[in-house]
VMD Tcl script that draws the C-alpha trace (Angstrom):
set ca {
  {198.00 182.86 172.54}
  {201.42 181.61 171.33}
  {203.72 179.72 173.29}
  {204.79 181.05 176.81}
  {207.92 182.81 176.36}
  {207.36 183.62 172.68}
  {204.06 185.30 173.49}
  {203.52 188.86 171.88}
  {204.01 191.52 174.56}
  {200.66 193.60 175.58}
  {201.59 197.38 175.16}
  {199.34 200.19 175.98}
  {198.34 200.03 172.24}
  {197.11 196.62 172.65}
  {194.92 197.83 175.25}
  {193.58 200.43 172.95}
  {193.03 198.03 170.13}
  {191.02 195.67 172.52}
  {188.72 198.21 173.61}
  {187.87 199.20 170.01}
  {187.49 195.37 169.31}
  {184.97 194.94 172.12}
  {187.67 192.37 173.82}
  {187.81 192.35 177.48}
  {190.92 193.19 179.18}
  {192.16 191.16 182.01}
  {194.37 192.60 184.88}
  {195.36 191.12 188.29}
  {197.94 192.42 190.85}
  {201.18 190.72 191.79}
  {204.14 191.66 194.03}
  {206.50 189.10 193.97}
  {208.54 186.79 191.49}
  {207.06 183.45 191.95}
  {203.16 184.43 191.76}
  {204.03 186.98 188.99}
  {205.29 184.24 186.87}
  {202.04 182.37 187.22}
  {199.87 185.06 186.68}
  {201.72 185.88 183.42}
  {201.61 182.16 182.38}
  {197.82 182.24 183.02}
  {197.70 184.76 180.36}
  {196.65 187.95 182.26}
  {196.97 191.18 179.90}
  {198.09 193.68 182.80}
  {199.85 193.14 185.86}
  {199.45 195.77 188.63}
  {202.24 196.26 191.03}
  {199.89 197.66 193.57}
  {200.35 199.73 196.43}
  {197.68 197.11 197.84}
  {201.03 195.39 198.84}
  {200.85 197.44 201.94}
  {197.61 195.40 202.95}
  {198.40 192.03 201.45}
  {202.12 191.75 201.93}
  {202.92 194.05 204.70}
  {199.60 193.50 206.86}
  {198.85 197.21 207.13}
  {195.22 198.75 207.29}
  {195.62 201.13 204.39}
  {197.88 201.76 201.58}
  {199.30 205.27 202.87}
  {202.38 203.70 204.24}
  {203.87 202.41 201.20}
  {207.07 204.31 200.01}
  {208.59 204.79 196.43}
  {211.18 202.38 197.76}
  {208.74 199.44 198.65}
  {206.81 199.96 195.30}
  {210.36 199.81 193.38}
  {211.16 196.69 195.01}
  {208.11 194.92 194.49}
  {208.12 196.24 190.77}
  {211.62 194.87 190.51}
  {210.36 191.25 191.60}
  {207.41 191.27 189.08}
  {209.34 192.45 186.10}
  {212.15 189.55 186.32}
  {209.08 187.03 185.89}
  {206.91 188.56 183.23}
  {207.36 187.84 179.60}
  {204.04 188.99 178.21}
  {201.93 191.21 180.50}
  {202.05 194.89 180.59}
  {203.27 196.01 183.90}
  {201.75 198.77 185.60}
  {203.05 200.35 188.86}
  {201.19 202.14 191.53}
  {202.77 205.49 192.62}
  {202.55 205.55 196.28}
  {200.89 208.15 198.10}
  {202.71 211.43 198.63}
  {204.98 210.87 195.51}
  {202.99 212.71 193.11}
  {200.22 214.96 194.77}
  {200.77 218.76 194.78}
  {203.94 218.92 193.16}
  {204.46 217.94 189.53}
  {208.30 218.19 189.53}
  {208.32 215.49 192.48}
  {205.87 213.27 190.60}
  {208.02 213.38 187.41}
  {211.07 212.45 189.41}
  {209.21 209.89 191.20}
  {207.93 208.29 187.80}
  {211.19 208.43 186.46}
  {212.70 206.40 189.29}
  {210.11 203.73 188.98}
  {210.76 203.24 185.35}
  {214.44 203.23 185.40}
  {215.00 201.10 188.81}
  {212.19 198.50 188.26}
  {211.80 198.34 184.17}
  {208.01 198.54 184.79}
  {206.03 199.70 181.82}
  {203.80 202.31 183.07}
  {202.49 203.99 186.19}
  {199.26 204.57 187.96}
  {197.80 207.53 189.78}
  {194.78 207.96 191.63}
  {192.64 211.04 191.19}
  {191.20 213.49 188.46}
  {191.51 217.33 187.93}
  {193.40 217.75 191.04}
  {196.50 215.57 190.02}
  {196.38 216.46 186.35}
  {199.47 218.63 186.35}
  {201.47 215.75 187.79}
  {200.03 213.51 184.99}
  {200.82 215.81 181.90}
  {204.43 216.30 183.77}
  {205.15 212.64 183.85}
  {203.70 211.99 179.98}
  {206.52 214.72 179.00}
  {208.97 212.20 179.86}
  {207.23 209.61 177.75}
  {206.08 207.74 180.44}
  {202.73 206.01 180.27}
  {199.96 206.88 182.77}
  {197.06 205.00 183.83}
  {194.44 206.96 185.87}
  {192.18 205.60 188.89}
  {188.76 207.39 189.58}
  {186.13 206.46 192.03}
  {187.08 204.84 195.40}
  {190.80 206.19 195.45}
  {192.15 203.94 198.53}
  {194.95 206.47 199.16}
  {192.34 209.20 199.82}
  {190.69 207.07 202.69}
  {191.31 209.49 205.40}
  {189.47 212.01 203.27}
  {186.33 209.59 202.63}
  {186.48 208.17 206.21}
  {184.84 204.84 204.51}
  {185.75 202.38 201.71}
  {181.85 202.43 200.44}
  {180.73 202.86 197.05}
  {181.53 206.31 195.49}
  {179.72 208.65 193.20}
  {176.14 207.58 194.15}
  {175.16 211.31 194.19}
  {174.79 213.33 191.16}
  {177.47 215.99 191.96}
  {180.27 213.36 192.55}
  {179.14 211.42 189.38}
  {179.40 214.46 187.35}
  {182.78 215.06 188.42}
  {183.55 211.53 187.84}
  {182.56 211.83 184.22}
  {184.14 215.03 183.94}
  {187.61 213.59 185.55}
  {187.49 210.78 183.09}
  {187.35 213.24 180.10}
  {190.20 215.32 181.75}
  {192.26 211.94 182.07}
  {191.83 211.13 178.59}
  {192.61 214.45 177.12}
  {195.75 214.84 179.24}
  {197.23 211.61 177.59}
  {196.26 208.77 180.25}
  {196.03 205.21 178.26}
  {193.58 203.84 180.44}
  {191.75 204.29 183.63}
  {190.46 202.18 186.74}
  {187.02 202.71 187.82}
  {186.89 201.48 191.61}
  {183.56 200.76 193.47}
  {181.20 203.08 191.38}
  {177.46 202.23 190.35}
  {177.58 199.79 187.17}
  {175.41 202.32 185.06}
  {177.97 205.15 185.69}
  {180.76 202.91 184.84}
  {179.02 202.10 181.57}
  {178.42 205.99 180.91}
  {182.10 206.58 181.66}
  {183.45 203.91 179.35}
  {181.16 204.84 176.51}
  {181.97 208.60 176.79}
  {185.90 208.16 176.32}
  {187.93 206.37 173.83}
  {190.43 205.13 176.27}
  {189.99 201.68 178.06}
  {188.36 201.32 181.49}
  {189.19 198.74 184.03}
  {186.68 198.18 186.75}
  {186.82 196.74 190.37}
  {183.18 196.86 191.71}
  {182.21 199.06 188.78}
  {180.04 196.25 186.89}
  {180.62 194.35 183.74}
  {180.29 197.24 181.41}
  {183.97 198.25 181.80}
  {186.39 197.42 178.99}
  {188.35 195.27 181.42}
  {188.24 193.89 185.27}
  {190.86 193.87 187.75}
  {191.11 191.93 191.42}
  {193.73 191.97 193.86}
  {195.42 188.50 193.33}
  {195.71 187.21 197.14}
  {191.76 187.97 197.48}
  {190.68 186.22 194.39}
  {192.93 183.13 195.32}
  {191.29 183.13 198.99}
  {194.71 183.59 200.39}
  {193.34 186.83 202.31}
  {189.90 186.01 203.64}
  {188.98 188.95 206.08}
  {187.96 191.08 203.11}
  {184.73 190.13 201.27}
  {183.21 192.76 199.28}
  {180.38 192.03 197.08}
  {182.59 192.63 193.92}
  {185.05 189.71 194.72}
  {184.69 186.44 193.16}
  {187.05 183.75 194.80}
  {188.56 181.26 192.66}
  {190.22 179.12 194.99}
  {190.51 178.79 198.64}
  {193.89 178.76 199.35}
  {193.74 179.69 203.18}
  {192.17 176.42 203.79}
  {194.50 174.73 201.50}
  {197.57 176.09 202.50}
  {196.80 175.90 206.40}
  {195.86 172.31 205.78}
  {199.29 171.57 203.98}
  {201.27 173.22 206.64}
  {199.39 171.24 209.50}
  {199.93 168.20 207.64}
  {203.65 168.93 207.46}
  {204.07 169.55 211.15}
  {202.27 166.38 211.77}
  {204.37 164.17 209.44}
  {207.43 165.80 211.43}
  {206.39 165.05 214.59}
  {205.33 161.73 213.76}
  {208.76 161.04 212.12}
  {206.84 160.14 209.15}
  {208.86 162.80 207.07}
  {211.42 162.67 205.83}
  {211.21 158.92 205.12}
  {213.99 156.78 203.37}
  {213.19 157.51 199.95}
  {213.27 161.27 200.85}
  {216.76 160.97 202.48}
  {220.26 160.72 200.94}
}
mol new
graphics top color blue
foreach p $ca { graphics top sphere $p radius 0.5 }
foreach p [lrange $ca 0 end-1] q [lrange $ca 1 end] { graphics top cylinder $p $q radius 0.2 }
display resetview
């Protein structure tokens, strides 16, 4: 990769080329300027401004409460930090289901107000009308199949999806429908690895897995989970690369101790 700041921008076309070349795509979430800057500097290909901000930034139990204004705010923060990565913004619950005109209006707002590069929608055949309508405006769309967290109240659980034949067949069919509609990539969340492999091989657009095995064309994790900032969530698919919960807590405790013992600030730290 070239020097930061002069790095070649990742586009939807780049991801297609990576799939064809057999190069794995890396994707992480980010929701604010400071961390997005570090994620981009680290060389991630795609930054997802996820509605998972509802969980990790706002402390909500589900992603359902996120509004369009919330998503635009987080996307604006991220966009200011990023030089290289493709920025994909989640369309929140209620902004695209069942009404393609509202879907288009919502996607246009995200693109105009946040300067993101693409939007992501959860679901298959039932939302294809919204996807097609958004694409008419030239807005790139990433799909999302398998476990779709916005539908938590329908499923009632965050367990692995598409273990049964009927659901697996629908998922394969939906992936092809999303490809035909014009999606540039699809996230596959929490589905059996063999099914994710089958889907990845049966479509020409990249698949990005989360809890979907190693045969997807790329992988995504929630940043706060992989950095060990949030530790109350430990699914099998999560690899923690740091233990920031412990390190940050220790740093804060040390700071409090230093202030209370009058060790901080010392003479050199004073004017």
